[in-house]
C-alpha positions as CSV (number, residue, x, y, z in Angstrom):
1,X,3.0,11.6,-14.1
2,X,5.0,8.5,-13.3
3,X,4.4,6.2,-10.3
4,X,7.2,4.0,-9.0
5,X,5.6,1.2,-7.2
6,X,6.1,-2.4,-5.9
7,X,3.5,-5.2,-6.4
8,X,1.0,-5.3,-3.4
9,X,3.1,-2.7,-1.3
10,X,1.3,0.4,0.2
11,X,1.9,1.9,-3.3
12,X,-1.2,0.0,-4.3
13,X,-3.2,2.8,-2.8
14,X,-2.1,5.3,-5.3
15,X,-2.8,3.0,-8.3
16,X,-6.3,2.7,-7.0
17,X,-6.6,6.5,-6.5
18,X,-5.4,7.0,-10.2
19,X,-7.8,4.2,-11.5
20,X,-10.6,6.0,-9.6
21,X,-9.8,9.3,-11.3
22,X,-9.4,7.7,-14.7
23,X,-6.0,9.2,-14.9
24,X,-3.3,8.5,-17.6
25,X,-0.2,7.6,-15.6
26,X,2.8,5.6,-16.5
27,X,3.9,2.8,-13.9
28,X,7.4,1.6,-13.1
29,X,7.7,-1.5,-11.1
30,X,10.5,-1.6,-8.4
31,X,12.0,-4.8,-6.9
32,X,12.2,-3.8,-3.4
33,X,14.7,-6.6,-2.6
34,X,17.3,-5.6,-5.3
35,X,16.3,-2.0,-5.4
36,X,16.1,-2.0,-9.1
37,X,13.4,-0.8,-11.4
38,X,12.0,-3.3,-14.1
39,X,14.4,-1.8,-16.5
40,X,17.3,-2.5,-14.3
41,X,18.0,1.0,-13.2
42,X,19.2,1.7,-9.7
43,X,16.0,2.9,-7.9
44,X,17.9,4.6,-5.2
45,X,18.8,7.2,-7.8
46,X,15.0,8.0,-7.6
47,X,14.5,7.6,-4.0
48,X,17.6,7.3,-2.0
49,X,15.8,5.3,0.7
50,X,14.5,2.9,-1.8
51,X,11.0,3.2,-0.5
52,X,7.7,3.1,-2.5
53,X,5.6,4.9,-3.6
54,X,7.4,7.8,-5.4
55,X,5.7,9.9,-7.8
56,X,7.6,11.8,-10.6
57,X,5.6,15.0,-11.5
58,X,6.3,17.9,-13.8
59,X,9.9,18.8,-14.2
60,X,11.0,15.4,-13.0
61,X,10.4,16.5,-9.5
62,X,9.9,13.4,-7.1
63,X,7.3,13.4,-4.3
64,X,7.4,10.5,-1.7
65,X,5.3,9.4,1.2
66,X,1.8,7.8,0.8
67,X,-0.2,10.4,2.6
68,X,1.5,13.3,0.4
69,X,1.1,11.4,-2.7
70,X,-2.5,10.5,-2.3
71,X,-3.6,13.9,-1.4
72,X,-1.9,15.3,-4.5
73,X,-3.8,12.9,-6.7
74,X,-7.0,13.8,-4.9
75,X,-6.2,17.5,-5.6
76,X,-5.0,17.0,-9.2
77,X,-8.4,15.1,-10.1
78,X,-11.0,16.9,-8.1
79,X,-13.8,15.5,-10.2
80,X,-13.0,12.1,-8.6
81,X,-14.0,13.4,-5.2
82,X,-11.3,11.4,-3.5
83,X,-10.8,14.0,-0.7
84,X,-13.2,16.5,1.2
85,X,-12.8,20.1,0.3
86,X,-14.0,21.8,3.5
87,X,-11.3,22.3,6.2
88,X,-12.8,20.0,8.8
89,X,-13.3,17.2,6.1
90,X,-9.8,17.6,5.1
91,X,-8.6,17.4,8.6
92,X,-10.5,14.1,9.2
93,X,-8.9,12.6,5.9
94,X,-5.5,13.6,7.2
95,X,-6.3,12.1,10.7
96,X,-7.1,8.8,8.8
97,X,-4.0,8.9,6.6
98,X,-1.8,9.6,9.6
99,X,-3.4,6.9,11.7
100,X,-3.2,4.2,9.0
101,X,0.3,5.2,8.2
102,X,1.8,5.2,11.7
103,X,-0.5,3.1,13.9
104,X,-1.3,0.3,11.3
105,X,1.2,0.3,8.5
106,X,4.3,1.1,10.6
107,X,3.4,-0.1,14.1
108,X,1.5,-3.3,13.3
109,X,2.0,-4.7,9.9
110,X,5.7,-3.8,9.1
111,X,7.3,-5.6,12.2
112,X,5.0,-8.6,11.3
113,X,6.2,-8.7,7.8
114,X,9.9,-8.0,8.6
115,X,11.9,-11.2,8.2
116,X,14.7,-9.7,10.4
117,X,12.4,-8.4,13.2
118,X,12.9,-10.4,16.4
119,X,10.3,-12.6,18.0
120,X,10.0,-9.9,20.8
121,X,9.5,-7.1,18.3
122,X,6.7,-9.2,16.3
123,X,5.0,-10.2,19.6
124,X,4.9,-6.4,20.7
125,X,3.4,-5.4,17.3
126,X,0.8,-8.2,17.5
127,X,-0.3,-7.4,20.9
128,X,-1.2,-3.8,19.8
129,X,-3.1,-4.9,16.8
130,X,-6.6,-5.7,18.5
131,X,-6.8,-2.2,20.1
132,X,-5.9,-0.4,16.9
133,X,-8.0,-2.5,14.5
134,X,-10.9,-2.6,16.9
135,X,-10.8,1.3,17.1
136,X,-11.2,1.3,13.1
137,X,-13.9,-1.4,13.2
138,X,-15.9,0.6,15.7
139,X,-15.8,3.6,13.5
140,X,-16.8,1.6,10.5
141,X,-19.9,0.3,12.2
142,X,-23.0,1.3,10.2
143,X,-20.7,3.0,7.7
144,X,-19.7,2.2,4.0
145,X,-16.4,4.2,4.1
146,X,-14.0,5.9,6.5
147,X,-15.5,9.3,5.4
148,X,-18.8,10.2,3.8
149,X,-17.8,8.7,0.5
150,X,-14.8,6.6,-1.0
151,X,-11.6,8.6,-0.5
152,X,-7.7,8.1,-0.8
153,X,-7.8,7.1,3.0
154,X,-9.9,4.1,1.9
155,X,-7.5,3.0,-0.8
156,X,-4.6,3.1,1.7
157,X,-6.4,1.1,4.4
158,X,-7.4,-1.4,1.8
159,X,-3.7,-1.8,0.8
160,X,-2.7,-2.2,4.4
161,X,-5.3,-4.6,5.3
162,X,-4.3,-6.9,2.6
163,X,-1.2,-7.8,4.2
164,X,-3.3,-9.6,7.0
165,X,-3.3,-12.8,5.0
166,X,0.4,-13.2,5.6
167,X,0.3,-12.3,9.2
168,X,-1.3,-13.8,12.2
169,X,-4.1,-11.2,12.0
170,X,-7.5,-12.6,11.1
171,X,-9.8,-9.7,10.0
172,X,-12.8,-11.9,10.9
173,X,-12.2,-11.0,14.4
174,X,-13.8,-7.7,13.6
175,X,-16.9,-8.4,11.4
176,X,-17.3,-4.5,10.5
177,X,-13.6,-4.5,9.3
178,X,-13.8,-7.8,7.4
179,X,-17.0,-6.7,5.7
180,X,-15.5,-3.3,4.7
181,X,-12.5,-4.9,3.2
182,X,-14.7,-7.5,1.3
183,X,-16.8,-4.4,0.2
184,X,-13.9,-2.5,-1.1
185,X,-12.5,-5.5,-3.0
186,X,-15.5,-5.6,-5.0
187,X,-15.0,-2.1,-6.1
188,X,-14.0,-1.9,-9.8
189,X,-10.9,0.3,-9.3
190,X,-9.8,-1.7,-6.4
191,X,-10.4,-5.1,-8.1
192,X,-8.5,-4.1,-11.1
193,X,-5.5,-2.7,-9.2
194,X,-5.2,-5.7,-7.0
195,X,-5.6,-8.3,-9.8
196,X,-2.8,-6.6,-11.6
197,X,-0.4,-6.1,-8.7
198,X,-1.1,-9.7,-7.6
199,X,0.1,-10.9,-10.9
200,X,3.2,-8.8,-10.6
201,X,3.8,-10.1,-7.1
202,X,3.8,-13.7,-8.3
203,X,6.1,-12.8,-11.1
204,X,8.5,-11.1,-8.6
205,X,8.4,-14.2,-6.4
206,X,9.4,-16.4,-9.3
207,X,12.2,-14.1,-10.2
208,X,13.6,-14.1,-6.6
209,X,13.3,-17.9,-6.5
210,X,15.1,-18.3,-9.9
211,X,17.8,-15.9,-8.7
212,X,18.2,-17.9,-5.4
213,X,18.4,-21.3,-7.3
214,X,21.1,-19.8,-9.5
215,X,23.0,-18.5,-6.7
216,X,23.2,-21.9,-4.8
217,X,23.6,-24.0,-8.1
218,X,27.0,-25.9,-8.1
219,X,29.7,-24.4,-10.2
220,X,30.3,-26.4,-13.4
221,X,33.2,-28.7,-13.4
222,X,36.1,-28.0,-15.6
């Protein structure tokens, strides 16, 4: 399998899941600004929308969308126990994946991270954050994970909560949520994935800064 990812994007969740499973997977970095892979190929030939993650499986087939990819990883590596097997447990996992994807990722964090979003859009997203994050914090009171054990939902939530540091959201407002995030950060698979992608993120930012500098450099005189 081959995972197309962008450093510290939501695709971090899939990397964490693969590390939890001890899976042998190849990783291809995607620059979401240029829509190019690290090898210079047009990523839109892989995923026309240019989103990550995308997972290449047998026969070259591409699977997209975090919730789908994470559940496939859990099913491909059942020994890692990244998803419940009973119907109710699986439904609860899907509930969390759906909530994280729609109510946190898209409704709260994406508008706050979008440099083109208007002040009104950002204010609306920020106003809805306390109710949503508070709901998660209430369910984490007295619990180590979202479900009975670490699951792909925890990997996804960790990836999304990371973005708080570059938004006005302060996780310390919800002690149970802040403690949960810190606890997951110390998990070996999470710590490894985060450290590797953090380095990749800084390299990407340096590339962008160099490209911008070159674009605004005065033309040489003749």
